mmCIF entry with sequence, helices, sheets and N, C-alpha, C, O atoms, coordinates in Angstrom:
data_MODEL
# 
_entry.id   MODEL 
# 
_entity.id                         1 
_entity.type                       polymer 
_entity.pdbx_number_of_molecules   1 
# 
_entity_poly.entity_id                      1 
_entity_poly.type                           'polypeptide(L)' 
_entity_poly.nstd_linkage                   no 
_entity_poly.nstd_monomer                   no 
_entity_poly.pdbx_seq_one_letter_code       MQQFFITGVAGFIGFHTTLALLKQKKDSIVVGIDNMNAYYDVELKKND 
_entity_poly.pdbx_seq_one_letter_code_can   MQQFFITGVAGFIGFHTTLALLKQKKDSIVVGIDNMNAYYDVELKKND 
_entity_poly.pdbx_strand_id                 A 
# 
loop_
_entity_poly_seq.entity_id 
_entity_poly_seq.num 
_entity_poly_seq.mon_id 
_entity_poly_seq.hetero 
1 1  MET n 
1 2  GLN n 
1 3  GLN n 
1 4  PHE n 
1 5  PHE n 
1 6  ILE n 
1 7  THR n 
1 8  GLY n 
1 9  VAL n 
1 10 ALA n 
1 11 GLY n 
1 12 PHE n 
1 13 ILE n 
1 14 GLY n 
1 15 PHE n 
1 16 HIS n 
1 17 THR n 
1 18 THR n 
1 19 LEU n 
1 20 ALA n 
1 21 LEU n 
1 22 LEU n 
1 23 LYS n 
1 24 GLN n 
1 25 LYS n 
1 26 LYS n 
1 27 ASP n 
1 28 SER n 
1 29 ILE n 
1 30 VAL n 
1 31 VAL n 
1 32 GLY n 
1 33 ILE n 
1 34 ASP n 
1 35 ASN n 
1 36 MET n 
1 37 ASN n 
1 38 ALA n 
1 39 TYR n 
1 40 TYR n 
1 41 ASP n 
1 42 VAL n 
1 43 GLU n 
1 44 LEU n 
1 45 LYS n 
1 46 LYS n 
1 47 ASN n 
1 48 ASP n 
# 
_struct_asym.id          A 
_struct_asym.entity_id   1 
# 
loop_
_struct_conf.conf_type_id 
_struct_conf.id 
_struct_conf.pdbx_PDB_helix_id 
_struct_conf.beg_label_comp_id 
_struct_conf.beg_label_asym_id 
_struct_conf.beg_label_seq_id 
_struct_conf.pdbx_beg_PDB_ins_code 
_struct_conf.end_label_comp_id 
_struct_conf.end_label_asym_id 
_struct_conf.end_label_seq_id 
_struct_conf.pdbx_end_PDB_ins_code 
_struct_conf.beg_auth_comp_id 
_struct_conf.beg_auth_asym_id 
_struct_conf.beg_auth_seq_id 
_struct_conf.end_auth_comp_id 
_struct_conf.end_auth_asym_id 
_struct_conf.end_auth_seq_id 
_struct_conf.pdbx_PDB_helix_class 
_struct_conf.details 
_struct_conf.pdbx_PDB_helix_length 
HELX_P HELX_P1 AA1 PHE A 12 ? GLN A 24 ? PHE A 12 GLN A 24 1 ? 13 
HELX_P HELX_P2 AA2 VAL A 42 ? ASN A 47 ? VAL A 42 ASN A 47 1 ? 6  
# 
_struct_conf_type.id          HELX_P 
_struct_conf_type.criteria    ? 
_struct_conf_type.reference   ? 
# 
_struct_sheet.id               AA1 
_struct_sheet.type             ? 
_struct_sheet.number_strands   2 
_struct_sheet.details          ? 
# 
_struct_sheet_order.sheet_id     AA1 
_struct_sheet_order.range_id_1   1 
_struct_sheet_order.range_id_2   2 
_struct_sheet_order.offset       ? 
_struct_sheet_order.sense        parallel 
# 
loop_
_struct_sheet_range.sheet_id 
_struct_sheet_range.id 
_struct_sheet_range.beg_label_comp_id 
_struct_sheet_range.beg_label_asym_id 
_struct_sheet_range.beg_label_seq_id 
_struct_sheet_range.pdbx_beg_PDB_ins_code 
_struct_sheet_range.end_label_comp_id 
_struct_sheet_range.end_label_asym_id 
_struct_sheet_range.end_label_seq_id 
_struct_sheet_range.pdbx_end_PDB_ins_code 
_struct_sheet_range.beg_auth_comp_id 
_struct_sheet_range.beg_auth_asym_id 
_struct_sheet_range.beg_auth_seq_id 
_struct_sheet_range.end_auth_comp_id 
_struct_sheet_range.end_auth_asym_id 
_struct_sheet_range.end_auth_seq_id 
AA1 1 GLN A 3  ? THR A 7  ? GLN A 3  THR A 7  
AA1 2 ILE A 29 ? ILE A 33 ? ILE A 29 ILE A 33 
# 
loop_
_atom_site.group_PDB 
_atom_site.id 
_atom_site.type_symbol 
_atom_site.label_atom_id 
_atom_site.label_alt_id 
_atom_site.label_comp_id 
_atom_site.label_asym_id 
_atom_site.label_entity_id 
_atom_site.label_seq_id 
_atom_site.pdbx_PDB_ins_code 
_atom_site.Cartn_x 
_atom_site.Cartn_y 
_atom_site.Cartn_z 
_atom_site.occupancy 
_atom_site.B_iso_or_equiv 
_atom_site.pdbx_formal_charge 
_atom_site.auth_seq_id 
_atom_site.auth_comp_id 
_atom_site.auth_asym_id 
_atom_site.auth_atom_id 
_atom_site.pdbx_PDB_model_num 
ATOM 1   N N  . MET A 1 1  ? -8.725  23.819  -1.406 1.00 0.00 ? 1  MET A N  1 
ATOM 2   C CA . MET A 1 1  ? -8.335  22.435  -1.225 1.00 0.00 ? 1  MET A CA 1 
ATOM 3   C C  . MET A 1 1  ? -8.848  21.958  0.139  1.00 0.00 ? 1  MET A C  1 
ATOM 4   O O  . MET A 1 1  ? -8.638  22.614  1.159  1.00 0.00 ? 1  MET A O  1 
ATOM 5   N N  . GLN A 1 2  ? -9.518  20.814  0.136  1.00 0.00 ? 2  GLN A N  1 
ATOM 6   C CA . GLN A 1 2  ? -10.002 20.233  1.382  1.00 0.00 ? 2  GLN A CA 1 
ATOM 7   C C  . GLN A 1 2  ? -8.980  19.239  1.918  1.00 0.00 ? 2  GLN A C  1 
ATOM 8   O O  . GLN A 1 2  ? -8.217  18.634  1.166  1.00 0.00 ? 2  GLN A O  1 
ATOM 9   N N  . GLN A 1 3  ? -8.986  19.090  3.233  1.00 0.00 ? 3  GLN A N  1 
ATOM 10  C CA . GLN A 1 3  ? -8.106  18.128  3.882  1.00 0.00 ? 3  GLN A CA 1 
ATOM 11  C C  . GLN A 1 3  ? -8.956  17.195  4.739  1.00 0.00 ? 3  GLN A C  1 
ATOM 12  O O  . GLN A 1 3  ? -9.877  17.632  5.430  1.00 0.00 ? 3  GLN A O  1 
ATOM 13  N N  . PHE A 1 4  ? -8.632  15.896  4.684  1.00 0.00 ? 4  PHE A N  1 
ATOM 14  C CA . PHE A 1 4  ? -9.356  14.891  5.443  1.00 0.00 ? 4  PHE A CA 1 
ATOM 15  C C  . PHE A 1 4  ? -8.367  14.083  6.266  1.00 0.00 ? 4  PHE A C  1 
ATOM 16  O O  . PHE A 1 4  ? -7.273  13.759  5.804  1.00 0.00 ? 4  PHE A O  1 
ATOM 17  N N  . PHE A 1 5  ? -8.766  13.762  7.489  1.00 0.00 ? 5  PHE A N  1 
ATOM 18  C CA . PHE A 1 5  ? -7.974  12.908  8.366  1.00 0.00 ? 5  PHE A CA 1 
ATOM 19  C C  . PHE A 1 5  ? -8.862  11.729  8.743  1.00 0.00 ? 5  PHE A C  1 
ATOM 20  O O  . PHE A 1 5  ? -9.870  11.899  9.428  1.00 0.00 ? 5  PHE A O  1 
ATOM 21  N N  . ILE A 1 6  ? -8.489  10.542  8.299  1.00 0.00 ? 6  ILE A N  1 
ATOM 22  C CA . ILE A 1 6  ? -9.299  9.347   8.502  1.00 0.00 ? 6  ILE A CA 1 
ATOM 23  C C  . ILE A 1 6  ? -8.595  8.430   9.506  1.00 0.00 ? 6  ILE A C  1 
ATOM 24  O O  . ILE A 1 6  ? -7.413  8.123   9.355  1.00 0.00 ? 6  ILE A O  1 
ATOM 25  N N  . THR A 1 7  ? -9.330  8.003   10.522 1.00 0.00 ? 7  THR A N  1 
ATOM 26  C CA . THR A 1 7  ? -8.789  7.035   11.474 1.00 0.00 ? 7  THR A CA 1 
ATOM 27  C C  . THR A 1 7  ? -9.355  5.661   11.145 1.00 0.00 ? 7  THR A C  1 
ATOM 28  O O  . THR A 1 7  ? -10.466 5.544   10.626 1.00 0.00 ? 7  THR A O  1 
ATOM 29  N N  . GLY A 1 8  ? -8.594  4.637   11.445 1.00 0.00 ? 8  GLY A N  1 
ATOM 30  C CA . GLY A 1 8  ? -9.044  3.273   11.198 1.00 0.00 ? 8  GLY A CA 1 
ATOM 31  C C  . GLY A 1 8  ? -8.981  2.874   9.733  1.00 0.00 ? 8  GLY A C  1 
ATOM 32  O O  . GLY A 1 8  ? -9.839  2.129   9.262  1.00 0.00 ? 8  GLY A O  1 
ATOM 33  N N  . VAL A 1 9  ? -7.982  3.355   9.006  1.00 0.00 ? 9  VAL A N  1 
ATOM 34  C CA . VAL A 1 9  ? -7.911  3.100   7.566  1.00 0.00 ? 9  VAL A CA 1 
ATOM 35  C C  . VAL A 1 9  ? -7.587  1.647   7.221  1.00 0.00 ? 9  VAL A C  1 
ATOM 36  O O  . VAL A 1 9  ? -7.756  1.245   6.070  1.00 0.00 ? 9  VAL A O  1 
ATOM 37  N N  . ALA A 1 10 ? -7.133  0.863   8.174  1.00 0.00 ? 10 ALA A N  1 
ATOM 38  C CA . ALA A 1 10 ? -6.856  -0.544  7.888  1.00 0.00 ? 10 ALA A CA 1 
ATOM 39  C C  . ALA A 1 10 ? -8.127  -1.386  7.957  1.00 0.00 ? 10 ALA A C  1 
ATOM 40  O O  . ALA A 1 10 ? -8.135  -2.537  7.519  1.00 0.00 ? 10 ALA A O  1 
ATOM 41  N N  . GLY A 1 11 ? -9.182  -0.826  8.495  1.00 0.00 ? 11 GLY A N  1 
ATOM 42  C CA . GLY A 1 11 ? -10.460 -1.539  8.571  1.00 0.00 ? 11 GLY A CA 1 
ATOM 43  C C  . GLY A 1 11 ? -11.286 -1.347  7.310  1.00 0.00 ? 11 GLY A C  1 
ATOM 44  O O  . GLY A 1 11 ? -10.939 -0.550  6.439  1.00 0.00 ? 11 GLY A O  1 
ATOM 45  N N  . PHE A 1 12 ? -12.370 -2.079  7.228  1.00 0.00 ? 12 PHE A N  1 
ATOM 46  C CA . PHE A 1 12 ? -13.218 -2.063  6.038  1.00 0.00 ? 12 PHE A CA 1 
ATOM 47  C C  . PHE A 1 12 ? -13.790 -0.676  5.749  1.00 0.00 ? 12 PHE A C  1 
ATOM 48  O O  . PHE A 1 12 ? -13.666 -0.172  4.633  1.00 0.00 ? 12 PHE A O  1 
ATOM 49  N N  . ILE A 1 13 ? -14.410 -0.065  6.744  1.00 0.00 ? 13 ILE A N  1 
ATOM 50  C CA . ILE A 1 13 ? -15.063 1.233   6.535  1.00 0.00 ? 13 ILE A CA 1 
ATOM 51  C C  . ILE A 1 13 ? -14.036 2.323   6.259  1.00 0.00 ? 13 ILE A C  1 
ATOM 52  O O  . ILE A 1 13 ? -14.202 3.117   5.334  1.00 0.00 ? 13 ILE A O  1 
ATOM 53  N N  . GLY A 1 14 ? -12.975 2.362   7.060  1.00 0.00 ? 14 GLY A N  1 
ATOM 54  C CA . GLY A 1 14 ? -11.953 3.381   6.853  1.00 0.00 ? 14 GLY A CA 1 
ATOM 55  C C  . GLY A 1 14 ? -11.268 3.267   5.508  1.00 0.00 ? 14 GLY A C  1 
ATOM 56  O O  . GLY A 1 14 ? -10.983 4.274   4.859  1.00 0.00 ? 14 GLY A O  1 
ATOM 57  N N  . PHE A 1 15 ? -11.005 2.041   5.091  1.00 0.00 ? 15 PHE A N  1 
ATOM 58  C CA . PHE A 1 15 ? -10.348 1.811   3.799  1.00 0.00 ? 15 PHE A CA 1 
ATOM 59  C C  . PHE A 1 15 ? -11.216 2.302   2.652  1.00 0.00 ? 15 PHE A C  1 
ATOM 60  O O  . PHE A 1 15 ? -10.743 3.016   1.768  1.00 0.00 ? 15 PHE A O  1 
ATOM 61  N N  . HIS A 1 16 ? -12.494 1.915   2.668  1.00 0.00 ? 16 HIS A N  1 
ATOM 62  C CA . HIS A 1 16 ? -13.379 2.291   1.566  1.00 0.00 ? 16 HIS A CA 1 
ATOM 63  C C  . HIS A 1 16 ? -13.740 3.775   1.592  1.00 0.00 ? 16 HIS A C  1 
ATOM 64  O O  . HIS A 1 16 ? -13.964 4.376   0.542  1.00 0.00 ? 16 HIS A O  1 
ATOM 65  N N  . THR A 1 17 ? -13.796 4.360   2.768  1.00 0.00 ? 17 THR A N  1 
ATOM 66  C CA . THR A 1 17 ? -14.020 5.802   2.862  1.00 0.00 ? 17 THR A CA 1 
ATOM 67  C C  . THR A 1 17 ? -12.846 6.553   2.255  1.00 0.00 ? 17 THR A C  1 
ATOM 68  O O  . THR A 1 17 ? -13.032 7.520   1.516  1.00 0.00 ? 17 THR A O  1 
ATOM 69  N N  . THR A 1 18 ? -11.649 6.109   2.567  1.00 0.00 ? 18 THR A N  1 
ATOM 70  C CA . THR A 1 18 ? -10.447 6.738   2.022  1.00 0.00 ? 18 THR A CA 1 
ATOM 71  C C  . THR A 1 18 ? -10.402 6.619   0.507  1.00 0.00 ? 18 THR A C  1 
ATOM 72  O O  . THR A 1 18 ? -10.094 7.591   -0.184 1.00 0.00 ? 18 THR A O  1 
ATOM 73  N N  . LEU A 1 19 ? -10.706 5.433   -0.016 1.00 0.00 ? 19 LEU A N  1 
ATOM 74  C CA . LEU A 1 19 ? -10.723 5.256   -1.469 1.00 0.00 ? 19 LEU A CA 1 
ATOM 75  C C  . LEU A 1 19 ? -11.740 6.175   -2.132 1.00 0.00 ? 19 LEU A C  1 
ATOM 76  O O  . LEU A 1 19 ? -11.448 6.788   -3.159 1.00 0.00 ? 19 LEU A O  1 
ATOM 77  N N  . ALA A 1 20 ? -12.929 6.274   -1.553 1.00 0.00 ? 20 ALA A N  1 
ATOM 78  C CA . ALA A 1 20 ? -13.972 7.125   -2.122 1.00 0.00 ? 20 ALA A CA 1 
ATOM 79  C C  . ALA A 1 20 ? -13.545 8.589   -2.129 1.00 0.00 ? 20 ALA A C  1 
ATOM 80  O O  . ALA A 1 20 ? -13.772 9.299   -3.108 1.00 0.00 ? 20 ALA A O  1 
ATOM 81  N N  . LEU A 1 21 ? -12.932 9.035   -1.049 1.00 0.00 ? 21 LEU A N  1 
ATOM 82  C CA . LEU A 1 21 ? -12.468 10.428  -0.995 1.00 0.00 ? 21 LEU A CA 1 
ATOM 83  C C  . LEU A 1 21 ? -11.385 10.694  -2.032 1.00 0.00 ? 21 LEU A C  1 
ATOM 84  O O  . LEU A 1 21 ? -11.391 11.737  -2.685 1.00 0.00 ? 21 LEU A O  1 
ATOM 85  N N  . LEU A 1 22 ? -10.471 9.770   -2.183 1.00 0.00 ? 22 LEU A N  1 
ATOM 86  C CA . LEU A 1 22 ? -9.398  9.945   -3.161 1.00 0.00 ? 22 LEU A CA 1 
ATOM 87  C C  . LEU A 1 22 ? -9.941  9.995   -4.589 1.00 0.00 ? 22 LEU A C  1 
ATOM 88  O O  . LEU A 1 22 ? -9.408  10.722  -5.428 1.00 0.00 ? 22 LEU A O  1 
ATOM 89  N N  . LYS A 1 23 ? -10.988 9.234   -4.867 1.00 0.00 ? 23 LYS A N  1 
ATOM 90  C CA . LYS A 1 23 ? -11.565 9.223   -6.213 1.00 0.00 ? 23 LYS A CA 1 
ATOM 91  C C  . LYS A 1 23 ? -12.411 10.460  -6.477 1.00 0.00 ? 23 LYS A C  1 
ATOM 92  O O  . LYS A 1 23 ? -12.378 11.007  -7.579 1.00 0.00 ? 23 LYS A O  1 
ATOM 93  N N  . GLN A 1 24 ? -13.167 10.908  -5.479 1.00 0.00 ? 24 GLN A N  1 
ATOM 94  C CA . GLN A 1 24 ? -14.112 12.008  -5.680 1.00 0.00 ? 24 GLN A CA 1 
ATOM 95  C C  . GLN A 1 24 ? -13.479 13.386  -5.506 1.00 0.00 ? 24 GLN A C  1 
ATOM 96  O O  . GLN A 1 24 ? -13.863 14.332  -6.194 1.00 0.00 ? 24 GLN A O  1 
ATOM 97  N N  . LYS A 1 25 ? -12.537 13.508  -4.615 1.00 0.00 ? 25 LYS A N  1 
ATOM 98  C CA . LYS A 1 25 ? -11.936 14.802  -4.277 1.00 0.00 ? 25 LYS A CA 1 
ATOM 99  C C  . LYS A 1 25 ? -10.500 14.836  -4.784 1.00 0.00 ? 25 LYS A C  1 
ATOM 100 O O  . LYS A 1 25 ? -9.559  14.723  -3.998 1.00 0.00 ? 25 LYS A O  1 
ATOM 101 N N  . LYS A 1 26 ? -10.334 14.988  -6.065 1.00 0.00 ? 26 LYS A N  1 
ATOM 102 C CA . LYS A 1 26 ? -9.011  14.884  -6.677 1.00 0.00 ? 26 LYS A CA 1 
ATOM 103 C C  . LYS A 1 26 ? -8.025  15.945  -6.200 1.00 0.00 ? 26 LYS A C  1 
ATOM 104 O O  . LYS A 1 26 ? -6.817  15.708  -6.214 1.00 0.00 ? 26 LYS A O  1 
ATOM 105 N N  . ASP A 1 27 ? -8.512  17.106  -5.781 1.00 0.00 ? 27 ASP A N  1 
ATOM 106 C CA . ASP A 1 27 ? -7.610  18.172  -5.347 1.00 0.00 ? 27 ASP A CA 1 
ATOM 107 C C  . ASP A 1 27 ? -7.498  18.252  -3.825 1.00 0.00 ? 27 ASP A C  1 
ATOM 108 O O  . ASP A 1 27 ? -7.119  19.292  -3.287 1.00 0.00 ? 27 ASP A O  1 
ATOM 109 N N  . SER A 1 28 ? -7.824  17.168  -3.131 1.00 0.00 ? 28 SER A N  1 
ATOM 110 C CA . SER A 1 28 ? -7.810  17.152  -1.670 1.00 0.00 ? 28 SER A CA 1 
ATOM 111 C C  . SER A 1 28 ? -6.618  16.377  -1.134 1.00 0.00 ? 28 SER A C  1 
ATOM 112 O O  . SER A 1 28 ? -5.971  15.610  -1.848 1.00 0.00 ? 28 SER A O  1 
ATOM 113 N N  . ILE A 1 29 ? -6.351  16.601  0.135  1.00 0.00 ? 29 ILE A N  1 
ATOM 114 C CA . ILE A 1 29 ? -5.329  15.854  0.857  1.00 0.00 ? 29 ILE A CA 1 
ATOM 115 C C  . ILE A 1 29 ? -6.049  14.891  1.792  1.00 0.00 ? 29 ILE A C  1 
ATOM 116 O O  . ILE A 1 29 ? -6.897  15.295  2.587  1.00 0.00 ? 29 ILE A O  1 
ATOM 117 N N  . VAL A 1 30 ? -5.699  13.613  1.686  1.00 0.00 ? 30 VAL A N  1 
ATOM 118 C CA . VAL A 1 30 ? -6.300  12.594  2.548  1.00 0.00 ? 30 VAL A CA 1 
ATOM 119 C C  . VAL A 1 30 ? -5.174  11.951  3.343  1.00 0.00 ? 30 VAL A C  1 
ATOM 120 O O  . VAL A 1 30 ? -4.242  11.386  2.770  1.00 0.00 ? 30 VAL A O  1 
ATOM 121 N N  . VAL A 1 31 ? -5.265  12.039  4.668  1.00 0.00 ? 31 VAL A N  1 
ATOM 122 C CA . VAL A 1 31 ? -4.284  11.435  5.569  1.00 0.00 ? 31 VAL A CA 1 
ATOM 123 C C  . VAL A 1 31 ? -4.998  10.367  6.378  1.00 0.00 ? 31 VAL A C  1 
ATOM 124 O O  . VAL A 1 31 ? -6.062  10.612  6.946  1.00 0.00 ? 31 VAL A O  1 
ATOM 125 N N  . GLY A 1 32 ? -4.408  9.185   6.425  1.00 0.00 ? 32 GLY A N  1 
ATOM 126 C CA . GLY A 1 32 ? -5.020  8.090   7.175  1.00 0.00 ? 32 GLY A CA 1 
ATOM 127 C C  . GLY A 1 32 ? -4.076  7.533   8.215  1.00 0.00 ? 32 GLY A C  1 
ATOM 128 O O  . GLY A 1 32 ? -2.857  7.551   8.048  1.00 0.00 ? 32 GLY A O  1 
ATOM 129 N N  . ILE A 1 33 ? -4.660  7.035   9.295  1.00 0.00 ? 33 ILE A N  1 
ATOM 130 C CA . ILE A 1 33 ? -3.874  6.444   10.379 1.00 0.00 ? 33 ILE A CA 1 
ATOM 131 C C  . ILE A 1 33 ? -4.638  5.257   10.949 1.00 0.00 ? 33 ILE A C  1 
ATOM 132 O O  . ILE A 1 33 ? -5.869  5.230   10.936 1.00 0.00 ? 33 ILE A O  1 
ATOM 133 N N  . ASP A 1 34 ? -3.902  4.288   11.443 1.00 0.00 ? 34 ASP A N  1 
ATOM 134 C CA . ASP A 1 34 ? -4.499  3.152   12.134 1.00 0.00 ? 34 ASP A CA 1 
ATOM 135 C C  . ASP A 1 34 ? -3.485  2.615   13.131 1.00 0.00 ? 34 ASP A C  1 
ATOM 136 O O  . ASP A 1 34 ? -2.288  2.879   13.021 1.00 0.00 ? 34 ASP A O  1 
ATOM 137 N N  . ASN A 1 35 ? -3.972  1.871   14.089 1.00 0.00 ? 35 ASN A N  1 
ATOM 138 C CA . ASN A 1 35 ? -3.117  1.281   15.106 1.00 0.00 ? 35 ASN A CA 1 
ATOM 139 C C  . ASN A 1 35 ? -2.908  -0.194  14.769 1.00 0.00 ? 35 ASN A C  1 
ATOM 140 O O  . ASN A 1 35 ? -3.803  -1.015  14.970 1.00 0.00 ? 35 ASN A O  1 
ATOM 141 N N  . MET A 1 36 ? -1.739  -0.518  14.263 1.00 0.00 ? 36 MET A N  1 
ATOM 142 C CA . MET A 1 36 ? -1.422  -1.898  13.905 1.00 0.00 ? 36 MET A CA 1 
ATOM 143 C C  . MET A 1 36 ? -0.631  -2.513  15.053 1.00 0.00 ? 36 MET A C  1 
ATOM 144 O O  . MET A 1 36 ? 0.569   -2.277  15.198 1.00 0.00 ? 36 MET A O  1 
ATOM 145 N N  . ASN A 1 37 ? -1.319  -3.300  15.861 1.00 0.00 ? 37 ASN A N  1 
ATOM 146 C CA . ASN A 1 37 ? -0.635  -3.928  16.992 1.00 0.00 ? 37 ASN A CA 1 
ATOM 147 C C  . ASN A 1 37 ? -1.025  -5.396  17.093 1.00 0.00 ? 37 ASN A C  1 
ATOM 148 O O  . ASN A 1 37 ? -1.857  -5.881  16.326 1.00 0.00 ? 37 ASN A O  1 
ATOM 149 N N  . ALA A 1 38 ? -0.440  -6.072  18.011 1.00 0.00 ? 38 ALA A N  1 
ATOM 150 C CA . ALA A 1 38 ? -0.685  -7.501  18.195 1.00 0.00 ? 38 ALA A CA 1 
ATOM 151 C C  . ALA A 1 38 ? -1.578  -7.747  19.413 1.00 0.00 ? 38 ALA A C  1 
ATOM 152 O O  . ALA A 1 38 ? -1.383  -8.728  20.131 1.00 0.00 ? 38 ALA A O  1 
ATOM 153 N N  . TYR A 1 39 ? -2.538  -6.883  19.651 1.00 0.00 ? 39 TYR A N  1 
ATOM 154 C CA . TYR A 1 39 ? -3.408  -7.011  20.817 1.00 0.00 ? 39 TYR A CA 1 
ATOM 155 C C  . TYR A 1 39 ? -4.202  -8.311  20.775 1.00 0.00 ? 39 TYR A C  1 
ATOM 156 O O  . TYR A 1 39 ? -4.288  -9.029  21.771 1.00 0.00 ? 39 TYR A O  1 
ATOM 157 N N  . TYR A 1 40 ? -4.779  -8.608  19.616 1.00 0.00 ? 40 TYR A N  1 
ATOM 158 C CA . TYR A 1 40 ? -5.525  -9.852  19.464 1.00 0.00 ? 40 TYR A CA 1 
ATOM 159 C C  . TYR A 1 40 ? -4.608  -10.937 18.934 1.00 0.00 ? 40 TYR A C  1 
ATOM 160 O O  . TYR A 1 40 ? -3.776  -10.690 18.061 1.00 0.00 ? 40 TYR A O  1 
ATOM 161 N N  . ASP A 1 41 ? -4.765  -12.136 19.464 1.00 0.00 ? 41 ASP A N  1 
ATOM 162 C CA . ASP A 1 41 ? -3.983  -13.270 19.010 1.00 0.00 ? 41 ASP A CA 1 
ATOM 163 C C  . ASP A 1 41 ? -4.327  -13.583 17.553 1.00 0.00 ? 41 ASP A C  1 
ATOM 164 O O  . ASP A 1 41 ? -5.498  -13.579 17.174 1.00 0.00 ? 41 ASP A O  1 
ATOM 165 N N  . VAL A 1 42 ? -3.325  -13.847 16.754 1.00 0.00 ? 42 VAL A N  1 
ATOM 166 C CA . VAL A 1 42 ? -3.526  -14.119 15.341 1.00 0.00 ? 42 VAL A CA 1 
ATOM 167 C C  . VAL A 1 42 ? -4.410  -15.352 15.147 1.00 0.00 ? 42 VAL A C  1 
ATOM 168 O O  . VAL A 1 42 ? -5.206  -15.397 14.209 1.00 0.00 ? 42 VAL A O  1 
ATOM 169 N N  . GLU A 1 43 ? -4.282  -16.331 16.007 1.00 0.00 ? 43 GLU A N  1 
ATOM 170 C CA . GLU A 1 43 ? -5.092  -17.552 15.893 1.00 0.00 ? 43 GLU A CA 1 
ATOM 171 C C  . GLU A 1 43 ? -6.572  -17.267 16.100 1.00 0.00 ? 43 GLU A C  1 
ATOM 172 O O  . GLU A 1 43 ? -7.408  -17.920 15.475 1.00 0.00 ? 43 GLU A O  1 
ATOM 173 N N  . LEU A 1 44 ? -6.923  -16.316 16.956 1.00 0.00 ? 44 LEU A N  1 
ATOM 174 C CA . LEU A 1 44 ? -8.324  -15.938 17.129 1.00 0.00 ? 44 LEU A CA 1 
ATOM 175 C C  . LEU A 1 44 ? -8.890  -15.348 15.841 1.00 0.00 ? 44 LEU A C  1 
ATOM 176 O O  . LEU A 1 44 ? -10.043 -15.606 15.495 1.00 0.00 ? 44 LEU A O  1 
ATOM 177 N N  . LYS A 1 45 ? -8.088  -14.561 15.132 1.00 0.00 ? 45 LYS A N  1 
ATOM 178 C CA . LYS A 1 45 ? -8.539  -13.957 13.881 1.00 0.00 ? 45 LYS A CA 1 
ATOM 179 C C  . LYS A 1 45 ? -8.716  -15.033 12.808 1.00 0.00 ? 45 LYS A C  1 
ATOM 180 O O  . LYS A 1 45 ? -9.649  -14.964 12.008 1.00 0.00 ? 45 LYS A O  1 
ATOM 181 N N  . LYS A 1 46 ? -7.835  -16.013 12.789 1.00 0.00 ? 46 LYS A N  1 
ATOM 182 C CA . LYS A 1 46 ? -7.934  -17.071 11.779 1.00 0.00 ? 46 LYS A CA 1 
ATOM 183 C C  . LYS A 1 46 ? -9.151  -17.947 12.019 1.00 0.00 ? 46 LYS A C  1 
ATOM 184 O O  . LYS A 1 46 ? -9.757  -18.424 11.060 1.00 0.00 ? 46 LYS A O  1 
ATOM 185 N N  . ASN A 1 47 ? -9.526  -18.173 13.277 1.00 0.00 ? 47 ASN A N  1 
ATOM 186 C CA . ASN A 1 47 ? -10.645 -19.052 13.593 1.00 0.00 ? 47 ASN A CA 1 
ATOM 187 C C  . ASN A 1 47 ? -11.995 -18.425 13.363 1.00 0.00 ? 47 ASN A C  1 
ATOM 188 O O  . ASN A 1 47 ? -13.001 -19.134 13.320 1.00 0.00 ? 47 ASN A O  1 
ATOM 189 N N  . ASP A 1 48 ? -12.050 -17.132 13.214 1.00 0.00 ? 48 ASP A N  1 
ATOM 190 C CA . ASP A 1 48 ? -13.333 -16.438 13.037 1.00 0.00 ? 48 ASP A CA 1 
ATOM 191 C C  . ASP A 1 48 ? -13.900 -16.592 11.681 1.00 0.00 ? 48 ASP A C  1 
ATOM 192 O O  . ASP A 1 48 ? -14.973 -16.061 11.397 1.00 0.00 ? 48 ASP A O  1 
# 
């Protein structure tokens, strides 16, 4: 059994990497982590 630890799973690349691993490696353990904080102002994200 393989084990994977993915950082940045809330982002585009981390999310899709995690999904691909879960689909391809059915007998593996996939653990993901991300830092969900309010560092950037929400209004800056909306304006982009």
